[in-house]
C-alpha positions, 0 to 999 in steps of 0.5 A: 113826388118828383119836381124837375126845375128846367131853366131855358124852355126853348128847343130842348129845354121845352121838349124835355119838360113836356116828355118827362111829364108825358111819360109820367117821370114828374108831376111837378116843373118849375119853368124859367126863361128870360124871355118871358113871351116863350115862357108864357107859351111853353107854361100854356101849352103844357097845359093844353096836353091835359096832364096832371101836372104842376107848373110853377114860374117862380124861379125861387122854387128851382132851389127845391127842385130834385133835379135842375135842367141848365138849357139856357143859352144860344144853340148852335146854328150854321154859322157856329162852326164847333159848340167851343165856340159857343163859350163867350156867348153862353157864359154870361147866362150860365154865371147869371143862373148860378144864384137860382142854384143857392141852397140847392140839394138836387141834381144838375144837369147841364147841356148848354154849349159849350157843355163839358165847360159849362158843366164844370164852371157850374160845378165850381161857382155852385159849389155842388159836389161834382157827384151832384153836376151831370153833363149831357152829351155822351147819351146822344154821341154814343147813339149816333156812333150806334147808327155810324155803326150799323149803316156799316154793319159792324156790330157792338155796343157803342160808346162815345167818351170825350168831349161833346165836340170836336174831340170826341172818342168812339170806343171801338176796342169794346166792339166784338171786331178790330176795326182798323184805324182809316174806317175809325177815322173816318167814323169819328169824321162823320160824328163830328158833323152829325148834327149840322145837318139837322141843324142847317135843315131846321134850326136844332136838334131836338128829339135825340137830346130830349129822349136821352135826357128825359131818359136821364132824369128817369135813371136819377129818379129811379136810382137804376144805377145804370151804367151810361156816358155822361160828363162828369168833373175829373180828379185824375181818372184818365190821367185827366183833372181840372175839366169835365169830360165824358166817360162812363158812370153809373147813375143813381137818386145821388148823381154819379155813384162812380166813374169807371175806368175802361182799358183804352187802345192807343188810339183811343188813349191818344184821342182821350188825352187830346180830348182832355188837353183841350177841355182843360184848356177852355175849362182854365179860361173860366175857373182860374 
């Protein structure tokens, strides 16, 4: 039996609950939202699928879940320039939900933006080991990087490190062919704005985040030990501490099994350093 708790069952949280159930990744759900009508509607909608799934809305059962997906708070909209701009709006919701994690022994996956800062905050405030605090964003950014590369007929496996936001770091040095700096900067600029067209058109991203999140839940529960990009609380890796950033990690039943430190070229190193400075500044505002 695998139990997934979802805190915040709106656009992303609700879709992940559905996908993880429909794909047979979990068979128990604990759902919580501070909007009762939304919570009731999501539960009813899930029941109407006919899936053999147990659903609880008792927030006291969150602590007993194998995985808790934290997706509470306000999403980006066309008036929100960057994810970091959501910090003041979403920090109260993040703080309120730390009490749900008292006695929690599972894996925490943070989605709420600014994701890196919230992942760091939750790790420090709950006292959970950093290995059990996973920030989601790098998988989605890497997929978007792959789209940008394919449009330019550039082959290779796409990886994006750094902040899930303006300070993301697409890794070009691991591609088979060299990519010149002007083209790198062009692709980076494209990645920074890649979600806004979706947000303007339908209010927010759904399919990409939900698919990759469901896959991340699968990686944990199946102990796959796969390499992927997730935000992790850093303690000197890449010369960075005091924040959470996207880095290459092995994912398994215990969460982040290890962080790989890749050799980055000068362009990437500069961007990664800038990401660390930016993220550490935000994290210092919420955790003294």
